PQR file of N, CA, C, O and H, with PARSE charges and radii, in Angstrom:
ATOM      1  N   MET A   1      41.130  85.264  54.995 -0.4000 1.5000
ATOM      2  CA  MET A   1      39.972  84.188  55.149 -0.0000 2.0000
ATOM      3  C   MET A   1      38.505  84.319  55.075  0.5500 1.7000
ATOM      4  O   MET A   1      37.877  85.294  55.488 -0.5500 1.4000
ATOM      5  N   MET A   2      37.989  83.236  54.503 -0.4000 1.5000
ATOM      6  CA  MET A   2      36.488  83.106  54.275 -0.0000 2.0000
ATOM      7  C   MET A   2      35.704  83.292  55.471  0.5500 1.7000
ATOM      8  O   MET A   2      35.733  82.252  56.129 -0.5500 1.4000
ATOM      9  H   MET A   2      38.499  82.444  54.167  0.4000 1.0000
ATOM     10  N   ASN A   3      34.915  84.324  56.100 -0.4000 1.5000
ATOM     11  CA  ASN A   3      33.297  83.729  57.627 -0.0000 2.0000
ATOM     12  C   ASN A   3      32.542  83.294  56.730  0.5500 1.7000
ATOM     13  O   ASN A   3      32.656  83.012  55.537 -0.5500 1.4000
ATOM     14  H   ASN A   3      34.891  85.169  55.566  0.4000 1.0000
ATOM     15  N   ASP A   4      31.054  83.271  58.158 -0.4000 1.5000
ATOM     16  CA  ASP A   4      30.226  82.452  57.555 -0.0000 2.0000
ATOM     17  C   ASP A   4      29.015  83.846  57.577  0.5500 1.7000
ATOM     18  O   ASP A   4      27.850  83.736  57.960 -0.5500 1.4000
ATOM     19  H   ASP A   4      30.961  83.500  59.127  0.4000 1.0000
ATOM     20  N   ILE A   5      29.737  85.253  57.004 -0.4000 1.5000
ATOM     21  CA  ILE A   5      28.686  86.541  56.683 -0.0000 2.0000
ATOM     22  C   ILE A   5      28.195  87.012  55.324  0.5500 1.7000
ATOM     23  O   ILE A   5      28.697  88.026  54.839 -0.5500 1.4000
ATOM     24  H   ILE A   5      30.683  85.343  56.693  0.4000 1.0000
ATOM     25  N   THR A   6      27.490  86.515  54.843 -0.4000 1.5000
ATOM     26  CA  THR A   6      26.678  87.124  53.939 -0.0000 2.0000
ATOM     27  C   THR A   6      26.922  88.351  53.512  0.5500 1.7000
ATOM     28  O   THR A   6      27.030  89.233  54.364 -0.5500 1.4000
ATOM     29  H   THR A   6      27.082  85.691  55.236  0.4000 1.0000
ATOM     30  N   GLY A   7      27.054  88.667  52.177 -0.4000 1.5000
ATOM     31  CA  GLY A   7      27.060  90.069  52.422 -0.0000 2.0000
ATOM     32  C   GLY A   7      25.497  90.476  51.271  0.5500 1.7000
ATOM     33  O   GLY A   7      24.922  89.779  50.435 -0.5500 1.4000
ATOM     34  H   GLY A   7      26.966  87.951  51.485  0.4000 1.0000
ATOM     35  N   ILE A   8      25.357  91.281  51.545 -0.4000 1.5000
ATOM     36  CA  ILE A   8      23.543  92.033  50.666 -0.0000 2.0000
ATOM     37  C   ILE A   8      23.575  92.828  49.941  0.5500 1.7000
ATOM     38  O   ILE A   8      23.750  93.891  50.537 -0.5500 1.4000
ATOM     39  H   ILE A   8      25.824  91.847  52.225  0.4000 1.0000
ATOM     40  N   ILE A   9      23.472  93.016  48.481 -0.4000 1.5000
ATOM     41  CA  ILE A   9      23.183  94.576  47.757 -0.0000 2.0000
ATOM     42  C   ILE A   9      21.938  94.629  47.559  0.5500 1.7000
ATOM     43  O   ILE A   9      21.330  93.708  47.013 -0.5500 1.4000
ATOM     44  H   ILE A   9      23.329  92.152  47.997  0.4000 1.0000
ATOM     45  N   LEU A  10      21.313  95.839  48.021 -0.4000 1.5000
ATOM     46  CA  LEU A  10      20.328  96.066  48.104 -0.0000 2.0000
ATOM     47  C   LEU A  10      19.842  96.967  46.648  0.5500 1.7000
ATOM     48  O   LEU A  10      19.849  98.198  46.606 -0.5500 1.4000
ATOM     49  H   LEU A  10      21.806  96.587  48.465  0.4000 1.0000
ATOM     50  N   ALA A  11      19.484  96.194  45.648 -0.4000 1.5000
ATOM     51  CA  ALA A  11      19.376  97.309  44.452 -0.0000 2.0000
ATOM     52  C   ALA A  11      18.087  96.893  43.755  0.5500 1.7000
ATOM     53  O   ALA A  11      18.059  96.172  42.758 -0.5500 1.4000
ATOM     54  H   ALA A  11      19.478  95.195  45.682  0.4000 1.0000
ATOM     55  N   GLY A  12      16.663  97.583  44.569 -0.4000 1.5000
ATOM     56  CA  GLY A  12      15.800  97.612  44.113 -0.0000 2.0000
ATOM     57  C   GLY A  12      15.427  98.881  43.877  0.5500 1.7000
ATOM     58  O   GLY A  12      16.315  99.576  43.384 -0.5500 1.4000
ATOM     59  H   GLY A  12      16.686  98.169  45.379  0.4000 1.0000
ATOM     60  N   GLY A  13      14.340  99.430  44.084 -0.4000 1.5000
ATOM     61  CA  GLY A  13      13.594 101.024  44.113 -0.0000 2.0000
ATOM     62  C   GLY A  13      13.570 101.028  42.468  0.5500 1.7000
ATOM     63  O   GLY A  13      13.984 100.274  41.587 -0.5500 1.4000
ATOM     64  H   GLY A  13      13.618  98.866  44.485  0.4000 1.0000
ATOM     65  N   GLN A  14      12.743 102.494  42.537 -0.4000 1.5000
ATOM     66  CA  GLN A  14      12.341 102.661  41.367 -0.0000 2.0000
ATOM     67  C   GLN A  14      13.115 103.246  40.417  0.5500 1.7000
ATOM     68  O   GLN A  14      13.316 102.929  39.245 -0.5500 1.4000
ATOM     69  H   GLN A  14      12.408 103.106  43.253  0.4000 1.0000
ATOM     70  N   SER A  15      13.533 104.166  41.098 -0.4000 1.5000
ATOM     71  CA  SER A  15      14.908 104.941  40.798 -0.0000 2.0000
ATOM     72  C   SER A  15      14.579 106.055  39.764  0.5500 1.7000
ATOM     73  O   SER A  15      15.205 106.572  38.838 -0.5500 1.4000
ATOM     74  H   SER A  15      13.370 104.424  42.051  0.4000 1.0000
ATOM     75  N   SER A  16      12.769 106.284  40.551 -0.4000 1.5000
ATOM     76  CA  SER A  16      12.614 107.747  39.900 -0.0000 2.0000
ATOM     77  C   SER A  16      13.225 109.035  39.326  0.5500 1.7000
ATOM     78  O   SER A  16      13.062 109.442  38.176 -0.5500 1.4000
ATOM     79  H   SER A  16      12.261 105.864  41.303  0.4000 1.0000
ATOM     80  N   ARG A  17      13.814 109.506  40.111 -0.4000 1.5000
ATOM     81  CA  ARG A  17      14.770 110.701  40.463 -0.0000 2.0000
ATOM     82  C   ARG A  17      16.173 110.533  39.354  0.5500 1.7000
ATOM     83  O   ARG A  17      16.778 111.412  38.739 -0.5500 1.4000
ATOM     84  H   ARG A  17      13.947 109.176  41.046  0.4000 1.0000
ATOM     85  N   PHE A  18      16.362 109.223  39.388 -0.4000 1.5000
ATOM     86  CA  PHE A  18      18.059 108.913  38.266 -0.0000 2.0000
ATOM     87  C   PHE A  18      17.994 108.294  37.391  0.5500 1.7000
ATOM     88  O   PHE A  18      18.875 107.758  36.718 -0.5500 1.4000
ATOM     89  H   PHE A  18      15.870 108.509  39.887  0.4000 1.0000
ATOM     90  N   GLY A  19      15.851 108.313  37.223 -0.4000 1.5000
ATOM     91  CA  GLY A  19      15.289 107.848  35.641 -0.0000 2.0000
ATOM     92  C   GLY A  19      16.256 106.572  35.376  0.5500 1.7000
ATOM     93  O   GLY A  19      15.579 106.160  34.434 -0.5500 1.4000
ATOM     94  H   GLY A  19      15.136 108.748  37.770  0.4000 1.0000
ATOM     95  N   SER A  20      17.353 105.578  35.467 -0.4000 1.5000
ATOM     96  CA  SER A  20      17.228 104.096  35.279 -0.0000 2.0000
ATOM     97  C   SER A  20      17.862 103.373  36.446  0.5500 1.7000
ATOM     98  O   SER A  20      18.489 104.139  37.178 -0.5500 1.4000
ATOM     99  H   SER A  20      17.903 105.912  36.232  0.4000 1.0000
ATOM    100  N   PRO A  21      17.868 102.140  36.808 -0.5600 1.5000
ATOM    101  CA  PRO A  21      18.385 101.426  37.300  0.2800 2.0000
ATOM    102  C   PRO A  21      19.841 101.908  37.552  0.5500 1.7000
ATOM    103  O   PRO A  21      20.740 101.896  36.711 -0.5500 1.4000
ATOM    104  N   LYS A  22      19.943 102.371  38.950 -0.4000 1.5000
ATOM    105  CA  LYS A  22      21.316 102.673  39.292 -0.0000 2.0000
ATOM    106  C   LYS A  22      22.451 101.369  39.835  0.5500 1.7000
ATOM    107  O   LYS A  22      23.594 101.476  40.278 -0.5500 1.4000
ATOM    108  H   LYS A  22      19.213 102.381  39.633  0.4000 1.0000
ATOM    109  N   ALA A  23      21.705 100.292  39.621 -0.4000 1.5000
ATOM    110  CA  ALA A  23      22.630  99.319  39.800 -0.0000 2.0000
ATOM    111  C   ALA A  23      23.297  98.455  38.570  0.5500 1.7000
ATOM    112  O   ALA A  23      23.850  97.378  38.795 -0.5500 1.4000
ATOM    113  H   ALA A  23      20.776 100.205  39.262  0.4000 1.0000
ATOM    114  N   PHE A  24      23.206  98.974  37.351 -0.4000 1.5000
ATOM    115  CA  PHE A  24      23.278  98.895  36.396 -0.0000 2.0000
ATOM    116  C   PHE A  24      24.190 100.324  35.208  0.5500 1.7000
ATOM    117  O   PHE A  24      24.644 100.373  34.065 -0.5500 1.4000
ATOM    118  H   PHE A  24      22.756  99.848  37.169  0.4000 1.0000
ATOM    119  N   ALA A  25      24.056 101.121  36.218 -0.4000 1.5000
ATOM    120  CA  ALA A  25      25.112 102.194  35.759 -0.0000 2.0000
ATOM    121  C   ALA A  25      26.135 101.883  35.825  0.5500 1.7000
ATOM    122  O   ALA A  25      26.573 101.016  36.581 -0.5500 1.4000
ATOM    123  H   ALA A  25      23.686 101.081  37.146  0.4000 1.0000
ATOM    124  N   GLU A  26      26.964 102.764  34.755 -0.4000 1.5000
ATOM    125  CA  GLU A  26      28.318 101.892  34.680 -0.0000 2.0000
ATOM    126  C   GLU A  26      29.468 103.337  35.211  0.5500 1.7000
ATOM    127  O   GLU A  26      29.252 104.549  35.212 -0.5500 1.4000
ATOM    128  H   GLU A  26      26.608 103.469  34.141  0.4000 1.0000
ATOM    129  N   TYR A  27      30.723 102.518  35.630 -0.4000 1.5000
ATOM    130  CA  TYR A  27      31.534 103.602  36.065 -0.0000 2.0000
ATOM    131  C   TYR A  27      33.315 102.824  35.709  0.5500 1.7000
ATOM    132  O   TYR A  27      33.413 101.621  35.951 -0.5500 1.4000
ATOM    133  H   TYR A  27      30.898 101.534  35.629  0.4000 1.0000
ATOM    134  N   GLU A  28      34.003 103.227  35.412 -0.4000 1.5000
ATOM    135  CA  GLU A  28      35.297 102.443  34.737 -0.0000 2.0000
ATOM    136  C   GLU A  28      34.711 101.714  34.246  0.5500 1.7000
ATOM    137  O   GLU A  28      34.934 100.675  34.866 -0.5500 1.4000
ATOM    138  H   GLU A  28      33.923 104.205  35.216  0.4000 1.0000
ATOM    139  N   GLY A  29      33.822 101.450  33.223 -0.4000 1.5000
ATOM    140  CA  GLY A  29      33.893 100.008  32.165 -0.0000 2.0000
ATOM    141  C   GLY A  29      33.021  98.585  33.096  0.5500 1.7000
ATOM    142  O   GLY A  29      33.049  97.358  32.995 -0.5500 1.4000
ATOM    143  H   GLY A  29      33.641 102.295  32.719  0.4000 1.0000
ATOM    144  N   ARG A  30      32.294  99.582  33.994 -0.4000 1.5000
ATOM    145  CA  ARG A  30      31.694  97.936  34.635 -0.0000 2.0000
ATOM    146  C   ARG A  30      30.214  98.832  35.710  0.5500 1.7000
ATOM    147  O   ARG A  30      30.265  99.967  36.183 -0.5500 1.4000
ATOM    148  H   ARG A  30      32.271 100.578  34.075  0.4000 1.0000
ATOM    149  N   PHE A  31      29.161  97.929  35.801 -0.4000 1.5000
ATOM    150  CA  PHE A  31      28.062  98.323  36.664 -0.0000 2.0000
ATOM    151  C   PHE A  31      28.174  98.672  38.600  0.5500 1.7000
ATOM    152  O   PHE A  31      28.730  98.338  39.647 -0.5500 1.4000
ATOM    153  H   PHE A  31      29.119  97.007  35.417  0.4000 1.0000
ATOM    154  N   PHE A  32      27.444  99.336  38.150 -0.4000 1.5000
ATOM    155  CA  PHE A  32      27.755  99.779  40.023 -0.0000 2.0000
ATOM    156  C   PHE A  32      27.506  98.665  40.761  0.5500 1.7000
ATOM    157  O   PHE A  32      28.391  98.390  41.572 -0.5500 1.4000
ATOM    158  H   PHE A  32      26.993  99.608  37.300  0.4000 1.0000
ATOM    159  N   TYR A  33      26.707  98.054  40.726 -0.4000 1.5000
ATOM    160  CA  TYR A  33      26.189  96.654  41.695 -0.0000 2.0000
ATOM    161  C   TYR A  33      27.846  95.872  41.498  0.5500 1.7000
ATOM    162  O   TYR A  33      28.578  95.601  42.449 -0.5500 1.4000
ATOM    163  H   TYR A  33      25.989  98.278  40.068  0.4000 1.0000
ATOM    164  N   GLU A  34      28.092  95.679  40.409 -0.4000 1.5000
ATOM    165  CA  GLU A  34      29.876  94.377  40.540 -0.0000 2.0000
ATOM    166  C   GLU A  34      30.656  95.229  41.233  0.5500 1.7000
ATOM    167  O   GLU A  34      31.257  94.721  42.180 -0.5500 1.4000
ATOM    168  H   GLU A  34      27.497  95.899  39.636  0.4000 1.0000
ATOM    169  N   HIS A  35      30.909  97.007  40.926 -0.4000 1.5000
ATOM    170  CA  HIS A  35      32.045  97.479  42.097 -0.0000 2.0000
ATOM    171  C   HIS A  35      31.114  96.955  42.867  0.5500 1.7000
ATOM    172  O   HIS A  35      30.703  96.180  42.003 -0.5500 1.4000
ATOM    173  H   HIS A  35      30.421  97.420  40.157  0.4000 1.0000
ATOM    174  N   ALA A  36      30.316  96.691  43.938 -0.4000 1.5000
ATOM    175  CA  ALA A  36      30.000  96.599  44.626 -0.0000 2.0000
ATOM    176  C   ALA A  36      29.883  94.797  45.609  0.5500 1.7000
ATOM    177  O   ALA A  36      30.087  94.498  46.785 -0.5500 1.4000
ATOM    178  H   ALA A  36      30.650  97.321  44.639  0.4000 1.0000
ATOM    179  N   ALA A  37      29.507  94.068  44.513 -0.4000 1.5000
ATOM    180  CA  ALA A  37      30.127  92.871  44.621 -0.0000 2.0000
ATOM    181  C   ALA A  37      31.783  92.559  44.963  0.5500 1.7000
ATOM    182  O   ALA A  37      31.949  91.779  45.901 -0.5500 1.4000
ATOM    183  H   ALA A  37      29.341  94.312  43.557  0.4000 1.0000
ATOM    184  N   CYS A  38      32.999  93.074  44.316 -0.4000 1.5000
ATOM    185  CA  CYS A  38      34.000  93.128  44.162 -0.0000 2.0000
ATOM    186  C   CYS A  38      34.571  93.599  45.879  0.5500 1.7000
ATOM    187  O   CYS A  38      35.192  93.074  46.803 -0.5500 1.4000
ATOM    188  H   CYS A  38      32.864  93.707  43.554  0.4000 1.0000
ATOM    189  N   ALA A  39      33.890  94.938  45.561 -0.4000 1.5000
ATOM    190  CA  ALA A  39      34.360  95.101  46.892 -0.0000 2.0000
ATOM    191  C   ALA A  39      34.242  94.486  48.461  0.5500 1.7000
ATOM    192  O   ALA A  39      35.039  94.659  49.384 -0.5500 1.4000
ATOM    193  H   ALA A  39      33.386  95.365  44.810  0.4000 1.0000
ATOM    194  N   LEU A  40      32.642  93.499  48.456 -0.4000 1.5000
ATOM    195  CA  LEU A  40      32.407  92.361  49.276 -0.0000 2.0000
ATOM    196  C   LEU A  40      32.914  91.039  49.276  0.5500 1.7000
ATOM    197  O   LEU A  40      33.261  90.421  50.282 -0.5500 1.4000
ATOM    198  H   LEU A  40      31.995  93.359  47.706  0.4000 1.0000
ATOM    199  N   LEU A  41      32.942  90.637  48.129 -0.4000 1.5000
ATOM    200  CA  LEU A  41      33.330  89.560  48.285 -0.0000 2.0000
ATOM    201  C   LEU A  41      35.036  89.006  48.725  0.5500 1.7000
ATOM    202  O   LEU A  41      35.518  88.001  48.203 -0.5500 1.4000
ATOM    203  H   LEU A  41      32.660  91.139  47.311  0.4000 1.0000
ATOM    204  N   PRO A  42      35.325  89.329  49.116 -0.5600 1.5000
ATOM    205  CA  PRO A  42      36.880  89.248  50.063  0.2800 2.0000
ATOM    206  C   PRO A  42      36.563  89.160  51.313  0.5500 1.7000
ATOM    207  O   PRO A  42      37.302  88.770  52.217 -0.5500 1.4000
ATOM    208  N   HIS A  43      35.678  89.448  51.383 -0.4000 1.5000
ATOM    209  CA  HIS A  43      35.141  89.715  53.134 -0.0000 2.0000
ATOM    210  C   HIS A  43      33.772  88.675  53.754  0.5500 1.7000
ATOM    211  O   HIS A  43      33.256  88.641  54.871 -0.5500 1.4000
ATOM    212  H   HIS A  43      35.077  89.766  50.649  0.4000 1.0000
ATOM    213  N   VAL A  44      33.504  87.961  52.605 -0.4000 1.5000
ATOM    214  CA  VAL A  44      32.252  87.333  52.806 -0.0000 2.0000
ATOM    215  C   VAL A  44      32.229  86.241  51.715  0.5500 1.7000
ATOM    216  O   VAL A  44      32.745  86.153  50.600 -0.5500 1.4000
ATOM    217  H   VAL A  44      33.923  87.989  51.697  0.4000 1.0000
ATOM    218  N   LYS A  45      31.169  85.173  52.710 -0.4000 1.5000
ATOM    219  CA  LYS A  45      31.310  83.825  52.271 -0.0000 2.0000
ATOM    220  C   LYS A  45      30.764  83.527  50.964  0.5500 1.7000
ATOM    221  O   LYS A  45      31.204  82.723  50.142 -0.5500 1.4000
ATOM    222  H   LYS A  45      30.750  85.244  53.615  0.4000 1.0000
ATOM    223  N   ASP A  46      29.361  84.562  50.845 -0.4000 1.5000
ATOM    224  CA  ASP A  46      28.023  84.539  50.023 -0.0000 2.0000
ATOM    225  C   ASP A  46      27.613  86.057  49.729  0.5500 1.7000
ATOM    226  O   ASP A  46      27.718  86.813  50.695 -0.5500 1.4000
ATOM    227  H   ASP A  46      29.004  85.214  51.514  0.4000 1.0000
ATOM    228  N   ILE A  47      26.974  86.828  48.029 -0.4000 1.5000
ATOM    229  CA  ILE A  47      26.602  87.390  48.568 -0.0000 2.0000
ATOM    230  C   ILE A  47      25.059  87.484  48.065  0.5500 1.7000
ATOM    231  O   ILE A  47      25.074  87.225  46.862 -0.5500 1.4000
ATOM    232  H   ILE A  47      26.889  86.214  47.244  0.4000 1.0000
ATOM    233  N   ILE A  48      23.801  87.736  48.477 -0.4000 1.5000
ATOM    234  CA  ILE A  48      22.755  87.905  47.951 -0.0000 2.0000
ATOM    235  C   ILE A  48      22.644  89.383  47.615  0.5500 1.7000
ATOM    236  O   ILE A  48      22.837  90.360  48.338 -0.5500 1.4000
ATOM    237  H   ILE A  48      23.789  87.946  49.455  0.4000 1.0000
ATOM    238  N   ILE A  49      22.231  89.293  46.142 -0.4000 1.5000
ATOM    239  CA  ILE A  49      21.945  90.746  45.357 -0.0000 2.0000
ATOM    240  C   ILE A  49      20.018  90.837  45.480  0.5500 1.7000
ATOM    241  O   ILE A  49      19.347  90.244  44.636 -0.5500 1.4000
ATOM    242  H   ILE A  49      22.075  88.499  45.554  0.4000 1.0000
ATOM    243  N   VAL A  50      19.480  91.475  46.385 -0.4000 1.5000
ATOM    244  CA  VAL A  50      17.803  91.714  46.218 -0.0000 2.0000
ATOM    245  C   VAL A  50      17.921  92.963  44.831  0.5500 1.7000
ATOM    246  O   VAL A  50      18.799  93.782  44.559 -0.5500 1.4000
ATOM    247  H   VAL A  50      20.025  91.958  47.070  0.4000 1.0000
ATOM    248  N   SER A  51      16.777  92.673  44.266 -0.4000 1.5000
ATOM    249  CA  SER A  51      16.457  93.364  42.933 -0.0000 2.0000
ATOM    250  C   SER A  51      14.873  93.146  42.950  0.5500 1.7000
ATOM    251  O   SER A  51      14.266  92.335  43.649 -0.5500 1.4000
ATOM    252  H   SER A  51      16.064  92.008  44.488  0.4000 1.0000
ATOM    253  N   SER A  52      14.330  94.060  42.015 -0.4000 1.5000
ATOM    254  CA  SER A  52      12.651  94.298  41.793 -0.0000 2.0000
ATOM    255  C   SER A  52      12.942  93.050  40.705  0.5500 1.7000
ATOM    256  O   SER A  52      14.083  92.710  40.394 -0.5500 1.4000
ATOM    257  H   SER A  52      14.823  94.720  41.448  0.4000 1.0000
ATOM    258  N   ILE A  53      11.548  92.337  40.103 -0.4000 1.5000
ATOM    259  CA  ILE A  53      11.810  90.661  39.654 -0.0000 2.0000
ATOM    260  C   ILE A  53      11.733  91.023  37.814  0.5500 1.7000
ATOM    261  O   ILE A  53      11.908  90.182  36.932 -0.5500 1.4000
ATOM    262  H   ILE A  53      10.621  92.614  40.356  0.4000 1.0000
ATOM    263  N   HIS A  54      11.446  92.391  37.619 -0.4000 1.5000
ATOM    264  CA  HIS A  54      12.439  92.531  36.411 -0.0000 2.0000
ATOM    265  C   HIS A  54      13.939  93.297  35.946  0.5500 1.7000
ATOM    266  O   HIS A  54      14.327  94.053  35.055 -0.5500 1.4000
ATOM    267  H   HIS A  54      11.303  93.075  38.335  0.4000 1.0000
ATOM    268  N   ASP A  55      14.451  92.660  37.029 -0.4000 1.5000
ATOM    269  CA  ASP A  55      15.829  93.357  36.571 -0.0000 2.0000
ATOM    270  C   ASP A  55      16.432  92.461  37.340  0.5500 1.7000
ATOM    271  O   ASP A  55      17.513  92.895  37.737 -0.5500 1.4000
ATOM    272  H   ASP A  55      14.136  92.046  37.753  0.4000 1.0000
ATOM    273  N   THR A  56      16.069  90.876  37.898 -0.4000 1.5000
ATOM    274  CA  THR A  56      17.084  90.324  38.695 -0.0000 2.0000
ATOM    275  C   THR A  56      17.384  89.588  36.951  0.5500 1.7000
ATOM    276  O   THR A  56      18.092  88.616  37.212 -0.5500 1.4000
ATOM    277  H   THR A  56      15.191  90.523  37.575  0.4000 1.0000
ATOM    278  N   VAL A  57      17.259  89.601  36.002 -0.4000 1.5000
ATOM    279  CA  VAL A  57      17.647  88.653  34.845 -0.0000 2.0000
ATOM    280  C   VAL A  57      19.078  89.369  34.480  0.5500 1.7000
ATOM    281  O   VAL A  57      20.162  88.826  34.267 -0.5500 1.4000
ATOM    282  H   VAL A  57      16.684  90.391  35.790  0.4000 1.0000
ATOM    283  N   ARG A  58      18.850  90.288  34.477 -0.4000 1.5000
ATOM    284  CA  ARG A  58      19.702  91.160  34.266 -0.0000 2.0000
ATOM    285  C   ARG A  58      21.386  90.811  34.944  0.5500 1.7000
ATOM    286  O   ARG A  58      22.383  91.226  34.354 -0.5500 1.4000
ATOM    287  H   ARG A  58      17.969  90.729  34.650  0.4000 1.0000
ATOM    288  N   PHE A  59      21.463  90.157  35.996 -0.4000 1.5000
ATOM    289  CA  PHE A  59      22.168  90.303  37.250 -0.0000 2.0000
ATOM    290  C   PHE A  59      23.035  89.055  36.480  0.5500 1.7000
ATOM    291  O   PHE A  59      22.566  88.121  35.831 -0.5500 1.4000
ATOM    292  H   PHE A  59      20.653  89.820  36.476  0.4000 1.0000
ATOM    293  N   LYS A  60      24.781  89.428  36.842 -0.4000 1.5000
ATOM    294  CA  LYS A  60      25.783  88.058  36.810 -0.0000 2.0000
ATOM    295  C   LYS A  60      25.287  87.197  38.059  0.5500 1.7000
ATOM    296  O   LYS A  60      25.097  87.833  39.095 -0.5500 1.4000
ATOM    297  H   LYS A  60      25.163  90.187  37.370  0.4000 1.0000
ATOM    298  N   ARG A  61      25.080  85.965  38.075 -0.4000 1.5000
ATOM    299  CA  ARG A  61      24.923  85.079  38.901 -0.0000 2.0000
ATOM    300  C   ARG A  61      26.762  84.894  38.905  0.5500 1.7000
ATOM    301  O   ARG A  61      27.710  85.562  38.492 -0.5500 1.4000
ATOM    302  H   ARG A  61      25.234  85.449  37.233  0.4000 1.0000
ATOM    303  N   GLY A  62      26.572  83.570  39.633 -0.4000 1.5000
ATOM    304  CA  GLY A  62      27.996  82.922  40.318 -0.0000 2.0000
ATOM    305  C   GLY A  62      28.003  82.121  41.644  0.5500 1.7000
ATOM    306  O   GLY A  62      27.056  82.224  42.423 -0.5500 1.4000
ATOM    307  H   GLY A  62      25.801  83.028  39.968  0.4000 1.0000
ATOM    308  N   GLU A  63      28.664  81.626  41.806 -0.4000 1.5000
ATOM    309  CA  GLU A  63      29.209  80.395  42.224 -0.0000 2.0000
ATOM    310  C   GLU A  63      28.448  80.809  44.046  0.5500 1.7000
ATOM    311  O   GLU A  63      27.449  80.323  44.577 -0.5500 1.4000
ATOM    312  H   GLU A  63      29.433  81.543  41.173  0.4000 1.0000
ATOM    313  N   ARG A  64      29.638  82.098  44.692 -0.4000 1.5000
ATOM    314  CA  ARG A  64      29.283  82.556  45.454 -0.0000 2.0000
ATOM    315  C   ARG A  64      28.215  84.334  45.252  0.5500 1.7000
ATOM    316  O   ARG A  64      28.389  85.369  45.895 -0.5500 1.4000
ATOM    317  H   ARG A  64      30.449  82.492  44.261  0.4000 1.0000
ATOM    318  N   VAL A  65      27.421  84.124  44.398 -0.4000 1.5000
ATOM    319  CA  VAL A  65      26.729  85.440  44.412 -0.0000 2.0000
ATOM    320  C   VAL A  65      25.115  84.782  43.548  0.5500 1.7000
ATOM    321  O   VAL A  65      24.974  84.317  42.417 -0.5500 1.4000
ATOM    322  H   VAL A  65      27.280  83.283  43.876  0.4000 1.0000
ATOM    323  N   LYS A  66      24.242  84.979  44.512 -0.4000 1.5000
ATOM    324  CA  LYS A  66      23.047  84.432  44.033 -0.0000 2.0000
ATOM    325  C   LYS A  66      21.399  85.931  44.311  0.5500 1.7000
ATOM    326  O   LYS A  66      20.941  86.440  45.334 -0.5500 1.4000
ATOM    327  H   LYS A  66      24.357  85.357  45.430  0.4000 1.0000
ATOM    328  N   ILE A  67      21.180  86.036  43.380 -0.4000 1.5000
ATOM    329  CA  ILE A  67      20.116  86.966  42.945 -0.0000 2.0000
ATOM    330  C   ILE A  67      18.426  86.923  43.644  0.5500 1.7000
ATOM    331  O   ILE A  67      18.033  85.816  43.275 -0.5500 1.4000
ATOM    332  H   ILE A  67      21.552  85.623  42.549  0.4000 1.0000
ATOM    333  N   ILE A  68      17.911  87.214  44.004 -0.4000 1.5000
ATOM    334  CA  ILE A  68      16.699  87.520  44.684 -0.0000 2.0000
ATOM    335  C   ILE A  68      15.346  88.971  44.422  0.5500 1.7000
ATOM    336  O   ILE A  68      15.464  90.166  44.690 -0.5500 1.4000
ATOM    337  H   ILE A  68      18.231  88.113  44.304  0.4000 1.0000
ATOM    338  N   SER A  69      14.305  88.317  43.890 -0.4000 1.5000
ATOM    339  CA  SER A  69      13.442  89.347  44.307 -0.0000 2.0000
ATOM    340  C   SER A  69      12.840  89.815  45.073  0.5500 1.7000
ATOM    341  O   SER A  69      12.110  89.032  45.682 -0.5500 1.4000
ATOM    342  H   SER A  69      14.209  87.346  43.672  0.4000 1.0000
ATOM    343  N   ASP A  70      12.785  91.126  45.444 -0.4000 1.5000
ATOM    344  CA  ASP A  70      12.684  91.772  46.500 -0.0000 2.0000
ATOM    345  C   ASP A  70      11.008  91.951  46.156  0.5500 1.7000
ATOM    346  O   ASP A  70      10.463  92.951  46.622 -0.5500 1.4000
ATOM    347  H   ASP A  70      13.378  91.762  44.949  0.4000 1.0000
ATOM    348  N   ILE A  71      10.231  91.038  45.386 -0.4000 1.5000
ATOM    349  CA  ILE A  71       8.405  90.903  45.871 -0.0000 2.0000
ATOM    350  C   ILE A  71       8.213  89.279  46.253  0.5500 1.7000
ATOM    351  O   ILE A  71       7.115  88.856  46.614 -0.5500 1.4000
ATOM    352  H   ILE A  71      10.675  90.225  45.008  0.4000 1.0000
TER
END
């Protein structure tokens, strides 16, 4: 049963040591942020992904997934 909790995925940062945005690194054919969203969705009403303004267009939006900029 869903509750009124909103899950938040923090996907900002410069990724200077990693070399590219970690949210879009792939594992088993899916992006890291997709793995996080799939783990959260059964437990929350909605998900908000917070990312840099430059990367917001790269995320898949959905009825229960919203994307916002950290700027």
